[in-house]
C-alpha positions as CSV (number, residue, x, y, z in Angstrom):
1,X,52.1,-55.1,-45.5
2,X,53.3,-51.8,-44.2
3,X,50.4,-49.7,-45.5
4,X,47.9,-52.1,-44.1
5,X,49.6,-52.2,-40.6
6,X,49.8,-48.4,-40.4
7,X,46.3,-47.8,-41.7
8,X,45.0,-50.3,-39.2
9,X,46.5,-48.5,-36.2
10,X,45.3,-45.2,-37.6
11,X,41.7,-46.5,-38.0
12,X,41.8,-48.1,-34.5
13,X,43.0,-44.8,-32.9
14,X,40.4,-42.8,-34.8
15,X,37.6,-45.2,-33.7
16,X,38.8,-45.1,-30.1
17,X,39.0,-41.3,-30.2
18,X,35.4,-41.0,-31.6
19,X,34.1,-43.4,-28.9
20,X,35.8,-41.4,-26.1
21,X,34.7,-38.0,-27.4
22,X,31.0,-39.2,-27.6
23,X,30.8,-41.0,-24.2
24,X,33.1,-39.0,-21.9
25,X,33.3,-35.3,-21.0
26,X,36.4,-34.4,-22.9
27,X,37.6,-30.8,-22.6
28,X,37.8,-28.5,-25.6
29,X,41.6,-28.4,-26.2
30,X,41.4,-25.3,-28.4
31,X,39.6,-23.3,-25.8
32,X,42.1,-24.4,-23.1
33,X,45.0,-23.4,-25.3
34,X,43.5,-20.0,-26.0
35,X,42.9,-19.4,-22.3
36,X,46.5,-20.3,-21.4
37,X,47.8,-18.0,-24.2
38,X,45.7,-15.2,-22.9
39,X,47.0,-15.8,-19.3
40,X,50.6,-16.0,-20.5
41,X,50.2,-12.7,-22.5
42,X,48.7,-11.0,-19.5
43,X,51.5,-12.1,-17.2
44,X,54.2,-11.1,-19.7
45,X,52.7,-7.6,-20.1
46,X,52.3,-7.2,-16.3
47,X,55.8,-8.1,-15.4
48,X,57.7,-6.6,-18.4
49,X,60.5,-4.2,-17.7
50,X,59.6,-0.6,-18.5
51,X,61.0,0.7,-21.7
52,X,63.9,3.0,-21.3
53,X,64.6,5.9,-23.6
54,X,67.7,5.7,-25.8
55,X,70.3,8.0,-24.4
56,X,72.3,9.6,-27.3
């Protein structure tokens, strides 16, 4: 019974996801993540403390 119940919810979720992706304007998640990573990297490089030379 357990495998039927878990596979049913998986198939139902897959079917709903396919329907939503075909009929609605869903953003490209991979593109959004890459954009935010680029912005985060740019902010981190902009506001990073300057490197200090090691004083021996």
